[in-house]
ChimeraX commands (.cxc) that place a marker at each C-alpha (Angstrom):
marker #1 position 225.12,235.23,-15.25 radius 0.5
marker #1 position 227.04,232.87,-16.99 radius 0.5
marker #1 position 230.58,230.94,-15.85 radius 0.5
marker #1 position 233.42,231.29,-18.88 radius 0.5
marker #1 position 236.19,230.14,-19.25 radius 0.5
marker #1 position 239.93,232.21,-18.38 radius 0.5
marker #1 position 239.63,233.62,-22.20 radius 0.5
marker #1 position 236.64,235.14,-22.43 radius 0.5
marker #1 position 236.69,236.04,-18.60 radius 0.5
marker #1 position 239.68,238.22,-19.19 radius 0.5
marker #1 position 238.09,239.66,-22.98 radius 0.5
marker #1 position 235.01,240.27,-21.19 radius 0.5
marker #1 position 236.94,242.40,-18.47 radius 0.5
marker #1 position 239.04,244.70,-21.71 radius 0.5
marker #1 position 235.12,245.39,-22.76 radius 0.5
marker #1 position 234.52,247.17,-19.02 radius 0.5
marker #1 position 238.15,248.69,-19.32 radius 0.5
marker #1 position 238.21,252.27,-18.76 radius 0.5
marker #1 position 240.97,254.54,-19.95 radius 0.5
marker #1 position 242.72,258.18,-19.43 radius 0.5
marker #1 position 245.02,260.25,-20.52 radius 0.5
marker #1 position 246.89,261.58,-17.96 radius 0.5
marker #1 position 248.29,264.54,-19.11 radius 0.5
marker #1 position 250.76,266.15,-16.74 radius 0.5
marker #1 position 252.81,262.40,-17.00 radius 0.5
marker #1 position 251.95,262.05,-20.53 radius 0.5
marker #1 position 250.88,258.35,-20.03 radius 0.5
marker #1 position 247.79,256.75,-20.48 radius 0.5
marker #1 position 245.93,254.63,-17.24 radius 0.5
marker #1 position 244.25,251.91,-18.40 radius 0.5
marker #1 position 242.26,250.29,-15.37 radius 0.5
marker #1 position 239.16,247.11,-14.91 radius 0.5
marker #1 position 236.70,249.05,-12.31 radius 0.5
marker #1 position 235.39,245.92,-11.30 radius 0.5
marker #1 position 238.51,244.25,-10.78 radius 0.5
marker #1 position 240.23,246.35,-7.52 radius 0.5
marker #1 position 243.66,247.56,-8.34 radius 0.5
marker #1 position 243.62,246.09,-11.45 radius 0.5
marker #1 position 245.28,249.10,-13.42 radius 0.5
marker #1 position 248.46,249.78,-15.39 radius 0.5
marker #1 position 250.11,252.60,-17.64 radius 0.5
marker #1 position 251.59,253.21,-20.44 radius 0.5
marker #1 position 253.01,255.69,-23.35 radius 0.5
marker #1 position 250.52,254.62,-25.85 radius 0.5
marker #1 position 247.20,253.38,-25.73 radius 0.5
marker #1 position 247.76,250.16,-27.18 radius 0.5
marker #1 position 250.83,249.20,-25.11 radius 0.5
marker #1 position 248.30,250.23,-22.18 radius 0.5
marker #1 position 245.51,247.60,-23.40 radius 0.5
marker #1 position 248.60,245.09,-23.77 radius 0.5
marker #1 position 249.57,246.15,-20.20 radius 0.5
marker #1 position 246.39,245.87,-18.90 radius 0.5
marker #1 position 246.21,242.32,-20.18 radius 0.5
marker #1 position 248.39,240.96,-18.40 radius 0.5
marker #1 position 247.07,242.93,-15.05 radius 0.5
marker #1 position 244.17,241.01,-15.61 radius 0.5
marker #1 position 245.51,237.73,-16.04 radius 0.5
marker #1 position 248.09,238.52,-12.86 radius 0.5
marker #1 position 245.14,240.21,-10.64 radius 0.5
marker #1 position 242.68,236.68,-11.81 radius 0.5
marker #1 position 245.65,234.39,-10.91 radius 0.5
marker #1 position 247.06,235.85,-7.81 radius 0.5
marker #1 position 242.59,235.81,-6.72 radius 0.5
marker #1 position 242.93,232.06,-7.37 radius 0.5
marker #1 position 245.90,231.35,-5.81 radius 0.5
marker #1 position 244.21,233.45,-2.54 radius 0.5
marker #1 position 241.10,231.61,-2.37 radius 0.5
marker #1 position 239.45,234.11,-3.69 radius 0.5
marker #1 position 235.65,234.24,-5.49 radius 0.5
marker #1 position 236.26,236.06,-9.13 radius 0.5
marker #1 position 233.32,239.11,-8.94 radius 0.5
marker #1 position 231.03,238.62,-11.97 radius 0.5
marker #1 position 231.79,240.92,-14.70 radius 0.5
marker #1 position 229.07,242.64,-17.09 radius 0.5
marker #1 position 226.86,239.10,-16.20 radius 0.5
marker #1 position 230.12,236.21,-16.17 radius 0.5
marker #1 position 231.76,235.03,-14.13 radius 0.5
marker #1 position 235.02,233.02,-14.29 radius 0.5
marker #1 position 234.74,229.56,-14.71 radius 0.5
marker #1 position 236.71,227.14,-11.62 radius 0.5
marker #1 position 235.86,223.90,-11.96 radius 0.5
marker #1 position 234.05,221.37,-14.67 radius 0.5
marker #1 position 231.33,221.21,-12.95 radius 0.5
marker #1 position 230.14,224.61,-12.90 radius 0.5
marker #1 position 231.65,225.18,-16.67 radius 0.5
marker #1 position 228.35,226.04,-19.39 radius 0.5
marker #1 position 229.28,226.50,-22.31 radius 0.5
marker link #1:1,2 radius 0.2
marker link #1:2,3 radius 0.2
marker link #1:3,4 radius 0.2
marker link #1:4,5 radius 0.2
marker link #1:5,6 radius 0.2
marker link #1:6,7 radius 0.2
marker link #1:7,8 radius 0.2
marker link #1:8,9 radius 0.2
marker link #1:9,10 radius 0.2
marker link #1:10,11 radius 0.2
marker link #1:11,12 radius 0.2
marker link #1:12,13 radius 0.2
marker link #1:13,14 radius 0.2
marker link #1:14,15 radius 0.2
marker link #1:15,16 radius 0.2
marker link #1:16,17 radius 0.2
marker link #1:17,18 radius 0.2
marker link #1:18,19 radius 0.2
marker link #1:19,20 radius 0.2
marker link #1:20,21 radius 0.2
marker link #1:21,22 radius 0.2
marker link #1:22,23 radius 0.2
marker link #1:23,24 radius 0.2
marker link #1:24,25 radius 0.2
marker link #1:25,26 radius 0.2
marker link #1:26,27 radius 0.2
marker link #1:27,28 radius 0.2
marker link #1:28,29 radius 0.2
marker link #1:29,30 radius 0.2
marker link #1:30,31 radius 0.2
marker link #1:31,32 radius 0.2
marker link #1:32,33 radius 0.2
marker link #1:33,34 radius 0.2
marker link #1:34,35 radius 0.2
marker link #1:35,36 radius 0.2
marker link #1:36,37 radius 0.2
marker link #1:37,38 radius 0.2
marker link #1:38,39 radius 0.2
marker link #1:39,40 radius 0.2
marker link #1:40,41 radius 0.2
marker link #1:41,42 radius 0.2
marker link #1:42,43 radius 0.2
marker link #1:43,44 radius 0.2
marker link #1:44,45 radius 0.2
marker link #1:45,46 radius 0.2
marker link #1:46,47 radius 0.2
marker link #1:47,48 radius 0.2
marker link #1:48,49 radius 0.2
marker link #1:49,50 radius 0.2
marker link #1:50,51 radius 0.2
marker link #1:51,52 radius 0.2
marker link #1:52,53 radius 0.2
marker link #1:53,54 radius 0.2
marker link #1:54,55 radius 0.2
marker link #1:55,56 radius 0.2
marker link #1:56,57 radius 0.2
marker link #1:57,58 radius 0.2
marker link #1:58,59 radius 0.2
marker link #1:59,60 radius 0.2
marker link #1:60,61 radius 0.2
marker link #1:61,62 radius 0.2
marker link #1:62,63 radius 0.2
marker link #1:63,64 radius 0.2
marker link #1:64,65 radius 0.2
marker link #1:65,66 radius 0.2
marker link #1:66,67 radius 0.2
marker link #1:67,68 radius 0.2
marker link #1:68,69 radius 0.2
marker link #1:69,70 radius 0.2
marker link #1:70,71 radius 0.2
marker link #1:71,72 radius 0.2
marker link #1:72,73 radius 0.2
marker link #1:73,74 radius 0.2
marker link #1:74,75 radius 0.2
marker link #1:75,76 radius 0.2
marker link #1:76,77 radius 0.2
marker link #1:77,78 radius 0.2
marker link #1:78,79 radius 0.2
marker link #1:79,80 radius 0.2
marker link #1:80,81 radius 0.2
marker link #1:81,82 radius 0.2
marker link #1:82,83 radius 0.2
marker link #1:83,84 radius 0.2
marker link #1:84,85 radius 0.2
marker link #1:85,86 radius 0.2
marker link #1:86,87 radius 0.2
view
């Protein structure tokens, strides 16, 4: 496991994202299973991905404000202090 900055953590979360076409509603649902409750939707895949970036950033922000430790995503953790940050 390695510690990464904000941008890299979001990019890593996007790599494990799942997208599902909801044929009943006619939208694309985008979610990151390792970030519980982090999901969004849109009419098209591209917009769902853009919305998911915002959802991930909001999910992280709220979690940090609540004092939660961010989960490991695909072998990386979000660095929350400089002494833990390694490149």
